[in-house]
C-alpha positions as CSV (number, residue, x, y, z in Angstrom):
1,M,-26.6,17.2,-20.7
2,F,-22.8,16.6,-20.9
3,H,-22.1,19.0,-18.0
4,Q,-24.9,17.5,-15.8
5,E,-23.4,14.1,-16.4
6,L,-19.9,15.3,-15.6
7,I,-21.0,17.0,-12.4
8,A,-22.8,13.8,-11.3
9,H,-19.7,11.7,-12.1
10,A,-17.5,14.1,-10.2
11,A,-19.8,14.1,-7.1
12,C,-19.8,10.3,-7.1
13,F,-16.0,10.1,-7.3
14,E,-15.7,12.7,-4.6
15,A,-17.6,10.4,-2.3
16,L,-15.1,7.7,-3.0
17,S,-12.3,9.8,-1.4
18,S,-13.6,8.9,2.1
19,M,-13.6,5.1,1.2
20,G,-9.9,4.9,0.3
21,K,-8.9,2.8,3.4
22,E,-11.6,0.2,2.9
23,I,-10.9,-0.1,-0.9
24,S,-7.2,-0.5,-0.3
25,A,-7.8,-3.1,2.5
26,V,-9.8,-5.2,0.0
27,G,-7.0,-4.8,-2.5
28,R,-4.5,-6.1,0.1
29,C,-6.8,-9.0,0.7
30,L,-6.7,-9.8,-3.0
31,V,-2.9,-9.5,-3.1
32,D,-2.4,-11.7,-0.1
33,G,-4.8,-14.4,-1.5
34,L,-3.0,-14.5,-4.8
35,A,0.4,-14.6,-3.0
36,R,-0.8,-17.7,-1.1
37,G,-1.8,-19.4,-4.3
38,H,-5.5,-18.7,-4.3
39,K,-7.6,-17.3,-7.1
40,I,-10.1,-14.6,-7.6
41,L,-13.6,-15.4,-9.0
42,I,-15.8,-12.5,-10.1
43,C,-19.4,-12.3,-11.2
44,G,-22.0,-9.7,-12.2
45,N,-25.0,-9.2,-14.6
46,G,-25.2,-6.9,-17.7
47,G,-22.6,-4.1,-17.5
48,S,-21.3,-5.7,-14.3
49,A,-20.6,-8.9,-16.2
50,A,-18.5,-6.9,-18.6
51,D,-16.7,-5.4,-15.7
52,A,-16.0,-8.9,-14.2
53,Q,-14.5,-10.0,-17.5
54,H,-12.5,-6.8,-17.8
55,F,-11.0,-7.3,-14.3
56,A,-10.2,-11.0,-14.8
57,A,-8.4,-10.1,-18.1
58,E,-6.2,-7.5,-16.3
59,I,-5.3,-10.0,-13.6
60,V,-4.5,-12.9,-15.9
61,C,-2.9,-10.8,-18.6
62,R,-1.7,-7.4,-17.2
63,L,-2.9,-4.0,-16.4
64,E,0.1,-2.0,-17.7
65,K,3.3,-4.0,-17.1
66,T,4.4,-7.5,-17.9
67,R,4.5,-9.6,-14.7
68,P,3.6,-13.2,-13.8
69,A,0.0,-14.2,-14.7
70,Q,-2.4,-14.6,-11.8
71,A,-5.5,-16.8,-11.4
72,A,-8.7,-14.9,-11.9
73,L,-11.9,-16.2,-13.5
74,A,-14.9,-14.3,-14.6
75,L,-17.9,-16.5,-14.0
76,T,-19.8,-14.6,-16.8
77,T,-18.0,-15.9,-19.8
78,D,-19.0,-19.5,-20.6
79,T,-22.3,-19.2,-22.5
80,S,-22.8,-23.0,-22.5
81,I,-22.6,-23.1,-18.7
82,L,-24.7,-20.0,-18.2
83,T,-27.5,-21.1,-20.6
84,A,-27.5,-24.7,-19.3
85,M,-27.8,-23.5,-15.7
86,A,-30.5,-21.0,-16.5
87,N,-32.4,-23.6,-18.6
88,D,-32.0,-26.7,-16.4
89,F,-32.2,-25.0,-13.0
90,S,-32.7,-21.3,-12.8
91,F,-31.0,-18.0,-13.7
92,D,-30.7,-17.5,-9.9
93,V,-28.0,-20.3,-9.8
94,I,-25.9,-19.5,-12.8
95,F,-23.0,-18.5,-10.6
96,T,-23.5,-20.8,-7.6
97,R,-22.7,-24.0,-9.5
98,Q,-19.5,-22.4,-10.8
99,V,-18.5,-21.4,-7.3
100,E,-19.1,-25.0,-6.3
101,A,-17.0,-26.2,-9.2
102,F,-14.1,-23.8,-9.1
103,G,-14.0,-22.2,-5.7
104,Q,-11.6,-23.4,-3.0
105,P,-11.3,-22.3,0.6
106,E,-9.6,-18.9,0.9
107,D,-10.2,-18.1,-2.8
108,V,-11.9,-14.7,-3.1
109,L,-15.3,-14.2,-4.8
110,I,-16.2,-10.6,-5.9
111,G,-19.9,-10.1,-6.6
112,L,-20.9,-7.0,-8.5
113,S,-24.5,-5.7,-8.3
114,T,-25.3,-2.0,-8.6
115,S,-28.5,-2.5,-6.6
116,G,-27.2,-5.1,-4.2
117,H,-30.4,-7.1,-4.8
118,S,-29.3,-9.5,-7.7
119,D,-30.5,-12.9,-6.5
120,N,-27.8,-14.8,-8.4
121,I,-25.0,-12.6,-7.0
122,V,-26.3,-13.0,-3.4
123,A,-26.7,-16.7,-3.9
124,A,-23.2,-17.0,-5.2
125,I,-21.9,-15.2,-2.2
126,E,-23.8,-17.5,0.1
127,T,-22.4,-20.6,-1.7
128,A,-18.9,-19.1,-1.4
129,H,-19.4,-18.8,2.4
130,E,-20.4,-22.4,2.6
131,K,-17.2,-23.4,0.8
132,G,-14.9,-21.1,2.9
133,L,-14.2,-18.4,0.3
134,V,-13.6,-14.8,1.2
135,T,-16.4,-12.7,-0.3
136,V,-16.5,-9.1,-1.5
137,G,-19.5,-7.2,-2.6
138,L,-19.3,-4.2,-4.9
139,T,-22.6,-2.5,-4.9
140,G,-24.4,0.9,-4.8
141,R,-27.4,2.7,-3.5
142,T,-28.0,1.4,0.1
143,G,-26.0,-1.9,-0.5
144,G,-29.1,-4.1,-0.7
145,R,-28.9,-7.7,0.5
146,L,-25.3,-8.0,-0.9
147,K,-24.1,-5.5,1.8
148,D,-25.0,-8.0,4.6
149,A,-24.2,-11.2,2.6
150,A,-20.6,-10.4,1.8
151,D,-17.6,-10.4,4.2
152,Q,-16.6,-7.0,2.9
153,A,-18.9,-4.6,1.0
154,I,-17.9,-1.5,-0.9
155,I,-21.1,0.5,-1.3
156,I,-21.1,3.4,-3.8
157,P,-23.3,6.1,-2.4
158,A,-25.2,6.9,-5.6
159,E,-28.5,6.1,-7.1
160,S,-27.6,6.1,-10.8
161,T,-26.5,2.7,-12.3
162,Q,-24.1,4.5,-14.6
163,R,-22.3,6.3,-11.8
164,I,-22.1,3.2,-9.7
165,Q,-20.7,1.2,-12.6
166,E,-18.1,4.0,-13.3
167,A,-17.0,3.8,-9.7
168,H,-16.9,0.0,-9.8
169,I,-14.6,-0.1,-12.8
170,F,-12.4,2.5,-11.1
171,I,-12.1,0.4,-8.0
172,L,-11.4,-2.7,-10.0
173,H,-8.6,-0.8,-11.7
174,V,-7.2,0.3,-8.3
175,W,-7.2,-3.3,-7.2
176,A,-5.5,-4.4,-10.4
177,R,-2.8,-1.8,-9.9
178,Q,-2.3,-3.0,-6.3
179,I,-1.9,-6.5,-7.5
180,E,0.4,-5.6,-10.3
181,Q,2.6,-3.4,-8.1
182,A,2.9,-6.1,-5.4
183,L,3.9,-8.7,-8.0
184,L,6.5,-6.4,-9.5
185,E,7.9,-5.5,-6.1
186,A,8.1,-9.2,-5.1
187,K,9.8,-10.0,-8.4
188,G,12.4,-7.3,-7.5
């Protein structure tokens, strides 16, 4: 089983090699937004929620090197907001109200959904558009509805949720490195 999993992982990552330009372009968008004083909001469900938190921590704290803190907020962390929204309204809007509250024009919202069909992620992206945010979808399989909802979609060409999530965290690490490197270069 180990070797089958390793082969599947390697095949998924091999497919990423043809996506380098679009992944780097999104990273530059994040760098530019932060440089102009905007923030990054990020959301996902389940393992993608954990990835959202992981990424926000690396942007606010650091990836590897000490540099100025940057504004990034995982919309997956406040259990009081999440449970109040789910209870009082619907699970489908747990992120939209946070985008309404925290999002400003030209901020960036990153939505993670391995299937691309998560109603609450697509709704958050739609709300972000209404508020003038730049939107990025990290998805898999065929991209689902998120592919068309987001301004920029990175679609991992895999069927396995695990492989898609492994690729997502890799991409998030690439973006964190781009941000960190740009900040350190600017600092001189």
